[in-house]
Structures are given as structure tokens and as C-alpha cells.
C-alpha positions as semicolon CSV with decimal commas, in nm:
position;residue;x (nm);y (nm);z (nm)
1;M;14,158;17,241;-5,692
2;D;14,080;17,553;-5,810
3;L;13,754;17,556;-5,926
4;K;13,718;17,950;-5,951
5;N;13,430;17,986;-6,217
6;K;13,440;17,676;-6,379
7;P;13,068;17,603;-6,517
8;I;12,969;17,331;-6,353
9;L;12,564;17,190;-6,377
10;L;12,451;16,981;-6,069
11;T;12,142;16,764;-6,044
12;A;11,943;16,769;-5,746
13;A;12,101;17,045;-5,625
14;G;11,806;17,187;-5,396
15;T;11,820;16,855;-5,152
16;R;12,038;16,633;-4,936
17;T;12,311;16,555;-5,117
18;G;12,279;16,756;-5,372
19;A;12,251;17,037;-5,202
20;S;12,551;16,983;-4,977
21;I;12,779;16,967;-5,267
22;A;12,583;17,311;-5,433
23;R;12,769;17,438;-5,122
24;F;13,081;17,284;-5,103
25;L;13,130;17,368;-5,520
26;L;12,985;17,704;-5,420
27;A;13,293;17,718;-5,178
28;Q;13,554;17,660;-5,432
29;G;13,435;17,941;-5,647
30;A;13,258;17,726;-5,918
31;E;13,015;17,908;-6,139
32;L;12,745;17,640;-6,042
33;Y;12,417;17,578;-6,248
34;L;12,143;17,443;-6,002
35;S;11,906;17,226;-6,157
36;Y;11,624;17,102;-5,949
37;Y;11,264;16,990;-5,994
38;S;11,087;17,092;-5,755
39;N;11,268;17,218;-5,462
40;S;11,240;17,598;-5,508
41;Q;11,288;17,698;-5,152
42;G;11,625;17,490;-5,150
43;I;11,800;17,619;-5,407
44;E;11,629;17,971;-5,279
45;E;11,883;17,902;-4,933
46;I;12,183;17,815;-5,134
47;L;12,172;18,131;-5,307
48;R;12,111;18,351;-5,010
49;E;12,437;18,172;-4,850
50;F;12,634;18,210;-5,143
51;P;12,529;18,632;-5,265
52;N;12,806;18,675;-5,454
53;A;12,838;18,336;-5,621
54;K;12,787;18,325;-5,969
55;A;12,499;18,066;-5,924
56;W;12,155;18,002;-6,077
57;G;11,844;17,738;-5,973
58;L;11,706;17,608;-6,340
59;Q;11,379;17,372;-6,328
60;A;11,433;17,071;-6,541
61;D;11,230;16,743;-6,472
62;L;11,534;16,525;-6,599
63;T;11,321;16,223;-6,739
64;D;11,133;16,420;-7,020
65;P;11,378;16,500;-7,334
66;D;11,206;16,798;-7,387
67;S;11,248;16,980;-7,037
68;V;11,636;16,854;-7,080
69;T;11,648;17,035;-7,388
70;A;11,475;17,349;-7,242
71;L;11,740;17,296;-6,997
72;V;12,089;17,276;-7,218
73;A;11,915;17,584;-7,423
74;Q;11,924;17,792;-7,077
75;V;12,236;17,700;-6,953
76;K;12,394;17,845;-7,294
77;E;12,246;18,154;-7,248
78;K;12,530;18,238;-7,009
79;T;12,843;17,969;-7,083
80;D;12,933;17,839;-7,412
81;H;13,133;17,504;-7,171
82;L;13,072;17,348;-6,948
83;Y;13,350;17,190;-6,679
84;G;13,136;16,948;-6,494
85;L;12,810;16,748;-6,471
86;I;12,727;16,594;-6,139
87;N;12,439;16,370;-6,150
88;V;12,262;16,313;-5,822
89;V;11,912;16,286;-5,928
90;G;11,726;15,991;-5,797
91;D;11,450;15,768;-5,624
92;Y;11,472;15,493;-5,402
93;H;11,173;15,214;-5,386
94;E;11,228;14,932;-5,114
95;A;10,968;14,626;-5,163
96;K;11,015;14,258;-5,308
97;V;10,938;14,186;-5,664
98;L;10,594;14,041;-5,643
99;D;10,503;14,338;-5,410
100;T;10,612;14,592;-5,689
101;S;10,414;14,734;-5,993
102;Y;10,508;14,796;-6,313
103;D;10,456;15,151;-6,232
104;E;10,654;15,143;-5,937
105;F;10,983;14,973;-6,168
106;K;10,947;15,211;-6,471
107;K;10,930;15,486;-6,195
108;V;11,277;15,400;-6,041
109;I;11,447;15,285;-6,326
110;T;11,344;15,672;-6,535
111;N;11,438;15,868;-6,252
112;N;11,767;15,664;-6,095
113;L;11,896;15,556;-6,511
114;D;11,730;15,771;-6,797
115;S;11,760;16,061;-6,654
116;V;12,200;16,030;-6,636
117;F;12,114;15,960;-6,970
118;L;11,916;16,244;-7,052
119;T;12,134;16,483;-6,973
120;C;12,501;16,334;-7,002
121;K;12,399;16,304;-7,375
122;A;12,210;16,617;-7,383
123;F;12,519;16,844;-7,252
124;H;12,757;16,597;-7,408
125;P;12,849;16,947;-7,675
126;L;12,884;17,142;-7,378
127;L;13,117;16,969;-7,227
128;K;13,355;16,851;-7,539
129;S;13,385;17,232;-7,599
130;S;13,591;17,284;-7,246
131;G;13,885;17,083;-7,372
132;N;13,911;16,915;-7,014
133;A;13,545;16,829;-6,864
134;R;13,419;16,597;-6,583
135;I;13,060;16,366;-6,542
136;I;13,033;16,270;-6,214
137;N;12,713;15,997;-6,149
138;F;12,640;15,904;-5,836
139;S;12,556;15,550;-5,782
140;Y;12,523;15,368;-5,431
141;A;12,774;15,069;-5,283
142;W;12,617;14,787;-5,327
143;A;12,566;14,850;-5,725
144;E;12,830;14,637;-5,863
145;K;12,659;14,339;-5,660
146;A;12,512;14,073;-5,865
147;G;12,170;14,128;-5,659
148;A;11,973;14,260;-5,389
149;A;11,688;14,136;-5,207
150;K;11,399;14,445;-5,142
151;P;11,566;14,719;-5,323
152;F;11,572;14,512;-5,630
153;A;11,469;14,823;-5,886
154;Y;11,675;15,084;-5,737
155;H;11,976;14,820;-5,728
156;I;11,922;14,741;-6,138
157;S;11,872;15,101;-6,174
158;K;12,255;15,214;-5,996
159;M;12,389;14,900;-6,170
160;G;12,289;15,060;-6,524
161;V;12,407;15,383;-6,420
162;L;12,759;15,208;-6,353
163;S;12,756;15,021;-6,714
164;L;12,626;15,383;-6,832
165;S;12,900;15,550;-6,670
166;K;13,181;15,299;-6,781
167;T;13,054;15,317;-7,189
168;M;13,047;15,705;-7,144
169;A;13,406;15,706;-7,029
170;R;13,526;15,483;-7,344
171;E;13,341;15,649;-7,570
172;W;13,418;15,989;-7,458
173;G;13,774;15,991;-7,394
174;G;13,857;16,103;-7,745
175;D;13,658;16,397;-7,603
176;N;13,836;16,514;-7,347
177;I;13,543;16,408;-7,119
178;S;13,629;16,186;-6,817
179;V;13,363;15,994;-6,659
180;N;13,362;15,870;-6,317
181;I;13,129;15,719;-6,058
182;I;13,077;15,816;-5,696
183;S;12,855;15,522;-5,518
184;P;12,798;15,616;-5,120
185;G;12,700;15,360;-4,819
186;T;12,477;15,449;-4,601
187;L;12,480;15,801;-4,509
188;E;12,348;15,980;-4,172
189;N;12,073;16,111;-4,352
190;S;11,986;15,797;-4,573
191;I;11,638;15,728;-4,646
192;V;11,683;15,332;-4,535
193;K;11,935;15,215;-4,278
194;E;11,985;14,848;-4,221
195;S;11,984;14,929;-3,816
196;E;12,039;15,286;-3,618
197;N;12,376;15,147;-3,501
198;A;12,608;15,219;-3,794
199;A;12,847;14,945;-3,603
200;D;12,599;14,656;-3,672
201;Y;12,684;14,654;-4,034
202;I;12,946;14,913;-4,135
203;P;13,298;14,811;-4,043
204;Q;13,439;15,185;-3,954
205;G;13,128;15,185;-3,655
206;R;12,965;15,533;-3,804
207;F;12,726;15,617;-4,086
208;G;12,874;15,868;-4,345
209;R;12,912;16,248;-4,378
210;Y;12,849;16,468;-4,650
211;Q;13,213;16,577;-4,601
212;D;13,306;16,213;-4,662
213;L;13,228;16,326;-5,018
214;H;13,444;16,633;-5,061
215;P;13,800;16,405;-5,116
216;T;13,709;16,240;-5,355
217;L;13,500;16,530;-5,580
218;K;13,861;16,722;-5,547
219;L;14,011;16,450;-5,677
220;I;13,805;16,427;-5,973
221;L;13,748;16,783;-6,031
222;D;14,098;16,831;-6,004
223;P;14,200;17,028;-6,353
224;E;14,475;16,788;-6,374
225;S;14,267;16,472;-6,331
226;L;14,181;16,436;-6,693
227;Y;14,363;16,108;-6,738
228;L;14,102;15,968;-6,433
229;S;13,792;15,787;-6,630
230;G;13,567;15,538;-6,562
231;T;13,647;15,434;-6,214
232;N;13,370;15,404;-5,933
233;F;13,450;15,523;-5,613
234;I;13,274;15,334;-5,291
235;L;13,284;15,568;-4,986
236;S;13,096;15,307;-4,809
237;G;13,322;15,255;-4,472
238;G;13,349;14,930;-4,556
239;Y;12,981;14,836;-4,627
240;N;12,950;14,652;-4,917
241;L;13,276;14,409;-4,824
């Protein structure tokens, strides 16, 4: 995989999973646009680690159409195309239906699903201009299941990400844009774990690590992988089975 100088926009780039992906892509030589909402310190730390990289931190609220439009304009100041768009941005809420307010429900749907819709649609022209582009949207390992208990709003939003991503894969295939989904299970730093002992519910007996995402990222981002599209890659150690 050769990502040298390939322009990629990464959301939630300063925090947790997004920050780890940012470091991975910069190590591969990508030209990286690091979108963040509030964690400017995380972005600054990454840029200090890669002082010679082509990388820029860009603040944006991806749930606000005007802010997304402004983000597009900032990216267009530096490049006339995008090779990749990776949507990691998201929010988690765990409560039963009767214990969840409408505002809490809307917030999760807006942060997890609306942001993906707005960002993918807004950057479609720059991705199409690449002639060989990738979109990777993050869902989660249980999103293909019909229902969930406490994290029901999160579950609904991530099911929406799956459906939206597959729809875009159908609609934008002719534009030479592949759209795929990565759905992690419980990572080592996940906010919520079913048990502190991974062996209690993960067949492989351990929590996921950031580097467990790298082989799939390499596969999708490989310039020869354009024909791979509409696939949900579940990386969970068997957790979702």
C-alpha cells in the first residue's frame, strides 16, 4: 500500500480511535486533513510527532451544514481532490428507551448519522475528482443485529450508517468511489465493556487494539482495491457472533 502524498480527510482525528488512525496514516506518508470539533490539543500532539508531514488540523462541527461547507472550502484551498474520507466521529449513549429524553436521542442520531451524511455528500465532488477514491465509515460490531438493549439510540444510529454507506456504494460506484464500513467490537479503551475480563464475552479472549484495525485499513485504502465496495468489516474477535 502506497499512500504517499494521497490526500485523506479524517474526522474525530484528535481523539482515541481517530488519533490512532491519524498516526497510522501519517506513518504511511498520507497528506492528511485532521478534522476535529474541540480537541485541538490532540491535533497539536499529532502534528508535533510528525513535523515533516503534510498535515493540517481543521476545526469543524460536522453536524452543522454551514460548518461542513466551510470545511470543504478549507480543504479545497490545498487540494483539488481527495483520495480518502474516513468518518470516525461519533457519540455514545446507553440507557433504556423510557430513560432516554428526546434531546438525548436526537443528539446521538445527529452526531453519529447526520455527520456522516453531511460529510460524505459535501465531499463527494472532491472524491469524484480523484478518479479512484475511498470512503470508510465507522459503525460497530452489533449494528447488523435487529435490536439492542441499553445503547438503543447508538445502535439505531450505527444501523443507519450501515444502510447509508451501502446506499452510497451503489449510487457512487460509477464515480469510482468505493464505500466500506469498519465495525469494531470492544476496544481496550472502549467507554463501556460488558465485563473487565474480555474472556467473559469475546471468543478470542482479549479486547481489540488499535493495530487490529490496520490490516483492514490497508486493504480498503490500497489503490488496487477500488472494486471492493459496500462491505462491512466486523473486527470484534468474534464478539458479535
